[in-house]
C-alpha positions as CSV (number, residue, x, y, z in Angstrom):
1,M,-9.2,-16.3,0.4
2,P,-6.1,-18.0,3.0
3,Q,-7.4,-18.9,5.7
4,S,-8.1,-22.6,7.7
5,P,-11.2,-24.5,6.5
6,V,-14.2,-23.6,8.1
7,P,-15.2,-26.4,10.6
8,V,-18.8,-28.3,9.8
9,F,-21.3,-28.5,12.4
10,E,-23.9,-31.4,12.8
11,T,-26.3,-31.7,15.1
12,T,-27.8,-35.2,16.4
13,E,-30.5,-35.9,18.9
14,K,-28.4,-38.9,20.6
15,L,-24.8,-39.6,21.3
16,P,-23.1,-41.3,18.1
17,A,-22.0,-45.2,19.2
18,D,-19.2,-44.4,16.8
19,A,-18.1,-41.0,18.7
20,S,-14.2,-40.8,18.6
21,V,-14.1,-38.0,21.0
22,I,-16.6,-36.9,23.2
23,V,-16.8,-33.5,24.7
24,I,-19.1,-33.2,28.0
25,L,-20.1,-29.3,28.9
26,Q,-20.1,-29.6,32.8
27,T,-20.6,-26.9,35.2
28,A,-18.8,-26.6,38.7
29,R,-20.6,-28.8,41.9
30,N,-23.6,-30.2,39.2
31,E,-24.2,-33.7,38.9
32,L,-23.8,-35.4,35.5
33,G,-26.8,-35.2,32.9
34,S,-28.1,-38.6,31.6
35,A,-25.6,-38.4,28.7
36,A,-22.6,-38.1,30.9
37,A,-23.8,-40.2,33.5
38,A,-24.8,-42.9,31.1
39,L,-21.0,-42.6,29.5
40,D,-19.3,-42.4,33.1
41,A,-21.2,-45.6,34.1
42,G,-19.1,-47.4,30.8
43,M,-16.3,-46.2,32.1
44,G,-16.0,-47.4,35.9
45,G,-16.9,-43.9,37.1
46,I,-13.6,-42.2,35.5
47,V,-15.7,-38.8,34.4
48,S,-17.4,-38.5,37.9
49,R,-14.0,-38.9,39.6
50,A,-12.7,-36.7,37.8
51,C,-15.5,-33.8,38.2
52,S,-15.2,-34.5,41.9
53,A,-12.4,-32.1,43.6
54,P,-14.6,-29.4,44.9
55,N,-12.8,-26.5,42.5
56,A,-12.2,-29.0,39.5
57,L,-15.0,-27.1,36.9
58,T,-15.0,-24.0,38.5
59,E,-12.4,-21.6,36.2
60,S,-14.9,-22.1,32.7
61,G,-12.9,-23.4,29.8
62,T,-10.4,-25.5,31.5
63,C,-10.4,-29.0,29.8
64,I,-9.9,-32.3,31.5
65,D,-8.7,-35.0,29.3
66,L,-9.2,-38.8,30.1
67,V,-8.7,-41.7,28.2
68,P,-11.7,-44.5,28.4
69,P,-10.9,-48.0,29.2
70,Q,-11.2,-51.0,27.1
71,G,-14.6,-51.5,26.2
72,V,-15.8,-47.9,25.2
73,S,-15.5,-46.9,21.4
74,A,-14.4,-43.3,22.0
75,R,-10.6,-42.8,22.4
76,R,-10.6,-39.6,24.5
77,V,-13.1,-38.3,26.8
78,I,-12.7,-34.6,27.5
79,V,-14.7,-32.9,30.6
80,L,-14.9,-29.1,29.2
81,A,-15.4,-26.9,32.5
82,L,-18.2,-24.4,32.5
83,G,-17.5,-22.6,35.8
84,K,-20.6,-22.3,38.2
85,A,-24.2,-22.1,36.8
86,E,-24.7,-18.8,38.4
87,T,-22.0,-17.2,36.4
88,V,-22.5,-19.3,32.9
89,S,-23.1,-16.5,30.3
90,A,-22.6,-16.0,26.4
91,L,-19.4,-14.7,26.8
92,S,-18.2,-17.1,29.3
93,L,-19.4,-20.0,26.9
94,T,-17.8,-18.5,23.4
95,R,-14.6,-18.5,25.4
96,A,-14.7,-21.9,26.8
97,G,-15.5,-22.9,23.0
98,G,-12.4,-21.0,22.3
99,A,-10.3,-23.2,24.8
100,L,-11.7,-26.3,23.7
101,A,-10.2,-25.3,20.3
102,A,-7.2,-24.8,21.7
103,H,-7.0,-28.1,23.7
104,L,-8.4,-30.2,20.7
105,E,-5.6,-28.7,18.2
106,G,-3.1,-29.3,21.0
107,K,-4.0,-32.7,20.5
108,G,-4.3,-33.0,16.9
109,E,-8.0,-33.8,17.0
110,N,-10.1,-32.7,14.0
111,E,-13.6,-34.5,15.3
112,A,-15.7,-34.0,18.3
113,T,-19.2,-34.5,19.6
114,L,-20.3,-32.2,22.3
115,V,-22.8,-33.4,25.3
116,F,-24.8,-31.1,27.2
117,D,-27.8,-31.8,29.7
118,T,-29.5,-28.7,30.8
119,V,-28.6,-27.7,34.5
120,A,-30.4,-25.7,37.2
121,G,-29.0,-22.5,37.9
122,V,-28.0,-21.8,33.8
123,R,-30.0,-19.1,32.5
124,L,-29.3,-20.2,28.6
125,T,-31.2,-22.9,26.9
126,E,-29.5,-26.4,26.0
127,A,-29.1,-24.9,22.5
128,E,-27.8,-21.3,23.1
129,V,-25.2,-23.4,25.7
130,L,-24.0,-25.4,22.7
131,S,-24.4,-22.8,20.0
132,R,-22.2,-20.6,22.3
133,V,-19.7,-22.7,22.6
134,A,-19.5,-23.6,18.7
135,L,-18.9,-19.8,18.0
136,G,-16.1,-20.1,20.6
137,V,-14.6,-23.1,18.4
138,R,-15.0,-21.1,15.1
139,L,-13.5,-17.7,16.3
140,R,-10.6,-19.5,17.2
141,R,-9.8,-21.7,15.1
142,Y,-9.6,-19.4,12.1
143,R,-6.3,-19.0,11.1
144,F,-4.9,-16.8,8.3
145,D,-2.0,-17.8,6.7
146,M,0.1,-16.8,3.3
147,R,3.1,-19.2,3.4
148,N,3.6,-21.5,0.4
149,K,5.2,-23.4,2.6
150,R,3.4,-24.5,5.8
151,P,5.0,-26.2,8.7
152,K,2.4,-28.6,10.2
153,A,0.1,-29.1,6.9
154,G,-2.1,-31.7,8.9
155,T,-3.2,-28.7,11.4
156,D,-5.3,-27.0,8.3
157,Q,-7.2,-29.8,7.5
158,A,-11.2,-29.5,8.0
159,W,-12.9,-30.7,11.5
160,R,-16.6,-31.9,11.7
161,V,-18.2,-31.5,15.1
162,H,-21.5,-32.9,16.3
163,L,-24.1,-31.4,18.9
164,V,-26.1,-33.4,20.6
165,A,-29.7,-31.5,21.8
166,A,-33.3,-32.9,22.0
167,R,-34.4,-29.9,20.4
168,Q,-33.1,-30.3,17.0
169,A,-35.2,-27.2,15.8
170,E,-34.0,-25.1,18.1
171,L,-30.3,-26.0,18.2
172,K,-30.7,-25.4,14.3
173,A,-32.1,-22.2,14.1
174,E,-29.1,-21.0,17.0
175,L,-26.6,-22.7,15.0
176,T,-27.5,-20.6,11.7
177,R,-27.1,-17.4,13.9
178,T,-23.7,-18.5,15.3
179,V,-22.7,-19.5,11.7
180,A,-23.4,-16.3,10.1
181,I,-21.6,-14.4,13.2
182,A,-18.7,-16.3,13.0
183,D,-18.7,-16.1,8.8
184,G,-19.2,-12.4,9.1
185,V,-16.0,-12.1,11.9
186,E,-14.1,-14.1,9.4
187,Y,-14.7,-12.2,6.8
188,A,-13.5,-8.7,8.3
189,R,-10.4,-10.7,10.1
190,T,-9.1,-11.5,6.4
191,L,-9.9,-8.1,4.6
192,V,-7.8,-6.8,7.7
193,N,-5.0,-9.5,7.9
194,L,-4.5,-8.8,3.9
195,P,-1.3,-6.8,3.3
196,P,-1.5,-3.8,1.2
197,N,-0.4,-4.8,-1.6
198,H,-3.1,-7.5,-2.3
199,L,-5.7,-5.4,-0.6
200,H,-6.2,-1.6,-1.9
201,P,-8.5,1.1,-3.7
202,D,-8.3,-0.3,-7.0
203,N,-9.2,-4.0,-5.9
204,F,-11.3,-3.8,-2.7
205,A,-14.4,-4.3,-4.7
206,D,-12.8,-7.4,-5.7
207,H,-13.1,-8.8,-1.9
208,L,-16.5,-8.3,-1.8
209,E,-17.7,-11.1,-3.6
210,P,-19.1,-12.9,-0.4
211,L,-21.3,-10.3,0.1
212,H,-22.4,-10.5,-3.4
213,Q,-23.1,-13.9,-3.0
214,A,-25.4,-13.4,0.5
215,G,-28.0,-11.4,-1.3
216,I,-26.0,-7.9,-1.0
217,E,-26.3,-5.1,-3.3
218,V,-22.6,-3.6,-3.8
219,E,-22.3,-0.6,-5.4
220,V,-18.7,1.5,-6.3
221,L,-18.8,4.8,-6.9
222,D,-15.7,6.0,-8.6
223,T,-13.5,9.3,-9.1
224,A,-15.8,11.0,-11.5
225,Q,-18.7,10.3,-9.2
226,L,-17.6,11.5,-6.5
227,K,-16.5,14.6,-7.7
228,K,-20.0,15.0,-8.8
229,L,-21.3,14.7,-5.5
230,G,-18.9,16.9,-3.8
231,M,-16.5,14.8,-1.6
232,N,-13.8,16.8,-2.1
233,A,-12.7,15.5,1.6
234,L,-12.5,11.9,0.8
235,L,-10.7,12.6,-2.6
236,A,-8.1,14.9,-0.7
237,V,-7.1,12.0,1.6
238,G,-6.5,9.8,-1.2
239,A,-4.7,13.1,-3.5
240,G,-1.3,11.5,-3.2
241,S,-1.8,7.8,-4.1
242,V,-2.0,6.3,-7.6
243,R,-5.0,4.8,-6.5
244,A,-7.9,6.8,-6.7
245,P,-10.4,6.6,-3.8
246,K,-13.5,4.9,-3.8
247,V,-16.6,4.7,-2.0
248,V,-18.4,1.2,-1.6
249,V,-22.4,1.4,-1.3
250,L,-23.7,-1.9,0.5
251,Q,-27.4,-2.4,0.6
252,Y,-29.1,-5.1,2.5
253,R,-33.0,-5.8,2.9
254,G,-34.4,-8.5,5.1
255,K,-38.0,-9.8,4.6
256,N,-40.7,-7.4,6.4
257,A,-37.6,-5.0,7.3
258,N,-38.7,-1.5,8.2
259,A,-38.3,1.1,5.0
260,Q,-35.9,3.1,7.0
261,P,-32.4,1.3,7.3
262,L,-29.9,1.2,10.0
263,A,-26.8,2.9,8.4
264,F,-22.5,1.8,9.1
265,V,-20.3,3.7,7.5
266,G,-16.8,2.5,8.1
267,K,-13.4,4.2,7.8
268,G,-11.2,2.3,4.8
269,V,-7.9,3.6,4.6
270,C,-5.8,0.8,3.0
271,F,-2.7,2.2,4.0
272,D,-2.3,5.5,6.3
273,S,1.6,6.4,6.2
274,G,0.2,10.1,7.4
275,G,0.8,11.6,4.5
276,L,3.2,14.4,4.1
277,C,2.7,14.5,8.0
278,I,4.3,11.4,7.5
279,K,4.6,8.9,10.6
280,G,7.8,7.1,12.1
281,G,8.5,3.7,11.3
282,A,7.1,2.3,14.2
283,Q,3.6,4.1,14.0
284,M,3.6,2.9,10.5
285,F,4.0,-0.6,10.6
286,D,0.5,-1.5,11.3
287,M,-1.0,1.0,9.3
288,K,-2.4,-1.9,6.6
289,A,-5.1,-2.3,9.3
290,D,-6.6,1.5,9.2
291,M,-9.4,0.1,6.9
292,A,-10.8,-1.8,10.2
293,G,-13.6,-0.1,10.6
294,A,-14.8,-0.6,7.1
295,A,-13.8,-4.5,7.6
296,A,-16.4,-4.5,10.4
297,V,-18.9,-3.1,8.5
298,C,-18.5,-5.4,5.8
299,G,-18.6,-8.5,8.3
300,L,-21.7,-7.3,9.7
301,M,-23.5,-7.2,6.9
302,L,-22.8,-10.6,5.9
303,A,-23.2,-11.8,9.3
304,L,-26.9,-10.2,8.7
305,A,-27.4,-11.3,5.1
306,R,-26.2,-15.1,6.2
307,Q,-28.7,-15.3,9.2
308,D,-31.4,-13.8,7.0
309,S,-31.9,-10.8,9.7
310,P,-35.4,-8.7,9.1
311,V,-33.8,-5.4,8.7
312,H,-32.8,-3.3,6.5
313,A,-28.9,-2.2,6.9
314,V,-26.8,0.0,4.5
315,G,-23.2,0.3,4.8
316,V,-20.9,3.0,3.2
317,L,-17.2,2.5,3.2
318,G,-14.4,5.2,2.3
319,I,-11.7,3.4,0.4
320,A,-8.4,5.2,0.5
321,E,-4.7,5.5,0.9
322,N,-2.8,8.5,2.7
323,L,0.3,8.7,0.7
324,P,2.8,11.1,0.4
325,S,3.6,12.3,-3.3
326,G,3.2,15.9,-5.5
327,T,-0.3,15.4,-6.1
328,A,-0.7,14.7,-1.7
329,L,-2.8,16.8,0.3
330,K,-0.7,19.7,2.2
331,P,-1.2,21.4,5.6
332,R,-3.5,24.6,5.5
333,E,-5.2,23.6,2.4
334,I,-9.1,24.3,2.7
335,I,-11.6,22.2,1.5
336,T,-14.7,22.5,0.3
337,T,-16.9,19.1,1.8
338,A,-19.4,17.2,-0.2
339,S,-22.0,19.2,2.9
340,G,-20.6,22.4,1.6
341,Q,-19.0,23.6,5.2
342,T,-15.2,24.0,4.2
343,V,-12.3,22.6,6.4
344,E,-9.1,23.9,6.9
345,V,-6.6,21.3,7.2
346,F,-3.2,21.0,9.2
347,D,-2.1,17.7,9.9
348,T,-2.3,15.4,7.1
349,D,-2.1,12.6,9.6
350,A,-5.7,13.3,10.8
351,E,-7.5,12.3,7.6
352,G,-9.5,9.5,8.8
353,R,-12.3,12.3,9.5
354,L,-11.8,14.3,6.4
355,L,-12.9,11.2,4.6
356,L,-15.3,10.3,7.5
357,A,-17.4,13.6,7.1
358,D,-18.3,13.3,3.5
359,C,-19.2,9.9,4.2
360,L,-21.4,10.7,6.7
361,Y,-22.7,13.8,5.0
362,Y,-24.0,11.2,2.0
363,T,-25.6,8.6,3.9
364,A,-27.6,10.8,5.8
365,T,-28.7,12.6,3.1
366,R,-29.4,9.8,0.9
367,F,-30.5,7.0,3.0
368,K,-32.3,9.3,6.1
369,P,-31.9,6.4,8.3
370,A,-32.9,5.5,11.5
371,A,-29.8,5.8,13.1
372,M,-26.4,6.0,11.6
373,V,-23.0,4.5,13.3
374,D,-19.5,5.1,12.5
375,L,-16.5,3.1,12.9
376,A,-12.9,4.2,12.5
377,T,-9.6,3.3,14.0
378,L,-9.3,7.2,14.6
379,T,-7.6,8.8,16.7
380,Y,-4.2,7.6,19.6
381,S,-5.8,9.9,22.2
382,V,-8.3,7.2,22.7
383,M,-6.1,4.5,23.2
384,R,-3.9,7.1,25.6
385,G,-7.3,7.8,27.2
386,L,-8.8,4.1,27.5
387,G,-5.9,1.6,27.3
388,S,-6.1,-1.8,26.2
389,I,-9.7,-2.5,27.6
390,F,-12.4,-0.2,25.8
391,A,-12.9,1.5,22.5
392,G,-14.6,5.2,22.8
393,L,-18.3,5.3,22.0
394,F,-19.6,8.7,21.1
395,S,-23.7,9.7,20.7
396,T,-26.3,12.0,20.3
397,D,-28.6,9.0,21.4
398,D,-28.5,8.3,25.2
399,A,-30.7,5.5,24.6
400,I,-28.3,3.9,21.7
401,A,-25.5,4.4,23.6
402,S,-26.6,2.6,26.6
403,Q,-28.3,-0.2,24.3
404,M,-24.5,-0.6,22.5
405,I,-22.7,-0.4,25.5
406,A,-24.9,-3.6,26.8
407,A,-24.3,-5.2,23.4
408,G,-20.6,-5.3,24.3
409,E,-20.7,-6.5,27.3
410,T,-22.7,-9.4,26.3
411,V,-20.3,-10.3,23.7
412,G,-16.9,-9.2,25.4
413,E,-16.4,-6.0,22.9
414,R,-16.5,-3.5,25.3
415,F,-17.0,0.3,24.8
416,W,-17.1,3.6,27.5
417,R,-18.9,6.9,26.5
418,L,-16.8,9.4,26.1
419,P,-17.9,13.2,26.0
420,L,-19.5,14.7,23.0
421,D,-20.4,18.3,23.8
422,R,-20.8,21.5,22.0
423,A,-17.9,23.0,24.0
424,Y,-15.5,21.4,21.7
425,D,-16.3,23.3,19.1
426,E,-14.5,26.2,20.1
427,G,-11.4,24.5,19.5
428,L,-12.7,23.7,15.7
429,Q,-12.9,27.4,14.8
430,S,-11.0,28.7,12.0
431,P,-10.9,32.1,10.9
432,F,-10.8,31.5,7.3
433,A,-12.9,28.6,6.8
434,D,-16.3,26.7,8.5
435,L,-13.9,24.5,10.5
436,R,-10.2,23.2,11.2
437,H,-10.1,19.7,11.1
438,H,-8.5,19.5,14.8
439,A,-8.1,21.5,17.9
440,K,-4.9,23.4,18.0
441,D,-3.5,21.2,19.9
442,M,-3.5,17.6,18.8
443,E,-2.4,16.3,22.2
444,D,-5.4,18.0,24.0
445,G,-7.9,15.3,23.8
446,D,-8.0,14.7,19.9
447,A,-10.3,12.0,19.9
448,P,-13.5,14.1,21.5
449,Y,-12.7,17.3,19.1
450,A,-12.6,14.6,16.2
451,A,-16.2,13.1,17.2
452,A,-17.2,17.0,18.0
453,F,-16.1,17.8,14.0
454,L,-17.6,14.6,12.8
455,R,-21.1,16.0,14.6
456,H,-21.0,18.7,12.1
457,F,-21.3,16.6,9.0
458,T,-24.5,14.0,10.5
459,E,-27.7,16.1,9.5
460,E,-28.8,15.9,13.2
461,C,-29.4,12.3,12.8
462,A,-29.2,10.0,15.3
463,W,-25.6,8.7,15.8
464,V,-23.2,7.0,17.0
465,H,-19.1,7.4,16.5
466,L,-17.1,4.3,17.4
467,D,-13.3,5.0,17.8
468,I,-11.8,1.3,17.6
469,A,-8.3,2.6,17.2
470,G,-5.9,0.0,19.3
471,K,-8.3,-2.6,18.7
472,E,-8.0,-3.5,15.2
473,L,-5.0,-6.0,15.6
474,A,-4.2,-8.3,18.3
475,E,-0.9,-8.9,19.1
476,E,-0.8,-12.7,20.5
477,D,-3.0,-15.3,20.4
478,G,-6.0,-14.6,22.6
479,P,-9.0,-16.8,24.0
480,L,-11.0,-15.9,20.6
481,G,-8.9,-15.3,18.2
482,R,-5.3,-15.4,17.0
483,Q,-2.5,-13.0,16.2
484,G,-3.9,-10.2,13.6
485,G,-7.1,-9.3,12.6
486,T,-9.5,-9.1,15.3
487,A,-12.7,-7.8,13.7
488,F,-13.5,-5.7,16.5
489,G,-17.3,-4.4,16.6
490,V,-18.9,-6.6,14.2
491,Q,-20.3,-8.8,17.2
492,M,-21.0,-6.0,19.3
493,L,-23.1,-4.1,16.6
494,E,-24.8,-7.7,15.6
495,E,-26.2,-8.3,19.0
496,W,-27.2,-4.5,19.0
497,V,-29.7,-4.9,16.3
498,R,-30.7,-8.4,17.5
499,A,-31.6,-6.8,20.8
500,G,-33.4,-4.2,19.0
501,R,-35.2,-6.3,17.0
502,A,-36.4,-8.4,20.1
């Protein structure tokens, strides 16, 4: 996979004597901890003076760069501001770690030792603080690059980060989860970043080797099997491409996990031209990322397996390309779905709900999950309605909806619950088929109509539909990632699964 070398995290009980770059994690308006105070004494009070200004450390993520005097082995000491103790959270720490990674990159450093002394008022443990900062370093450090002649090749050298903590066992346990989350996020980002000639229905399974290595069972259903299952809606979506659609089934069962799984369904349209209802050029430029829902499911499954999560999880990916040709899906076709319900098709650019209809029904009937979640870059209307801050969440289960929204707030992947009401079914009535596949007016709040359509294929399972359109790509570098794939949804779902176990 074309990405930067993964930073290596190592734990140690004491500050190494030969540490070349030392990073002190410090909250505002608090005295230095014992390790930082000892270092400050050896530096003639430089650290304490740098932190003495009233607002010096109030903005989390601020890096104060200090040059130690002669006689101190370290050549650079950085104070990483964590903000006021009472405002420190998992998210603020992760973002501070991202700011630290950007700072170290700017200084050309590839090694650092992080020191934190527990402070009154911080609700998280020493291990949680250090591991969350480490997560930010990993996420911000990730770089996707397919250039054969790369400028500044030295920036791609591997990083080594030491974390100083008294309770080694606690820190190592937290780091196991941190590394697993980062592995999942980076894997999903890379899948989204791959160009459409490198990732498509013919070779999608070839990119699943990390899942194999993590102990996840991978099953690929081909055209013959999909026809036998009656998955005609999914097959119709990919009918215009020379690359036939596939369904990928992922299964992970942790130790002592429940028999009834949690199921995650991902839309994997590797390129969406709109089909015969073709998109304009500007709308088509980013459509390699229309498989971000499937990528997020892959990333989540990897994150769960890499930390040996004691859960039973199933992932189902609908993989296809939506392209125009003489065999492509046409408006006004009526398709018999895997559920037996017939659907009258109108706009072929609303292909995602057709693909998901078959995948949801297949997942619900084969696995009978305790809860079923789908992720899809599904509608433009959710972007118009919610802007760039929130993704859309629809659910048949109030408790799960609340839990997911809370999990999203914890990790910074924010969701807003939108209506899933039977009244929307009126707009899906067809005189010729069981369902229209979207309302007559495509500009009339299409996101809730799409959710209402999908509900007909969930077999009354507790279900959440996550419309993550507009969240799949970042146009510029951000606090926790660079331009490109975001892996939106991976961290929220990992947090939701973990909170449910707790």
